[in-house]
N, C-alpha and C positions, 0 to 999 in steps of 0.2 A: 268326921262326917259333916260337922257344921259348916266347915270351911268350903266343902264341895256345895253345900246349899247356898252359901253366900255367894260364891263364884257364879252359880247357876242363876241366882236372882240378878246379879249384875249384868251377866250376858243377856238374860231375858229383857231387862229394861233397855239395854242398848239396842237389841233387835227390835223391840217394839218401837223405839224412836226412829230407827232407820226405816222401818216399814211404813210408818204413818207419815213421815215427813221426807220428802225428796231432798230438801236442802241438807238435812242431817246426813242422808246418805252420801251426797256429793261432798260434804265436809269430811266425813269418815273416809272417803276414798282419797281426797287430798292428803289427809293426815297420814294414810298408809303410803302413799306415793313419797312424801316427804320424808317418813322414816327409812324407806327403802333407799332413797337418794342419799341420806345421811349415812346409811350403812355401807353403801357403795363408795362413798367419799373416803370413809375411814379406812376401808379394806385397800382401796388405791393407794391411800397415803401410807398405809403400812408396808405395802408392796414396793413403793417408790421413795420412801423417806431416806434421805443420805445419811442420817445417823444410825440407821439399822445396819449392823456389821455385815449381814448377808449381802444387802444391797451395795454396801461399800465394796466388798470382795468382787461382786459382778461388774461393777463399774471399773475397778482395777484390772480385771481380766480383759474386759473389752478394750480399755485404753492400751493395754500392753499389747494386745494383738494388733491394734491399729498402729502403734509405734513400731512394731516390727515390720508391718507392711510398708509404711513410709519409709523406714531406713532401707529396706530392700529396693524401693523404687528410686531412692535418691542414689544409693550405691550404683545401681544399674545405669542411671542417667549419666553419672560421672565416668563410668567405665566406657560407655558408648562415645562420650565427647572428648576423650583423651587423644 
């Protein structure tokens, strides 16, 4: 129960500072935007990191498909020019 009161007290002090001073409100907004940006950066990196095995597999499949298409085009080109 005391932890709830401590959290409520900290929240109340922060809310008081935000309401009384617009610079604190702006700084709080900037900190939240920075945190959101950092989280988005880490999520993007986890989805596109080449050391991630799932991403490696997706890159492998994409390159395999591209290689098959290019081989078919090259074979078609040589058949037409014979």
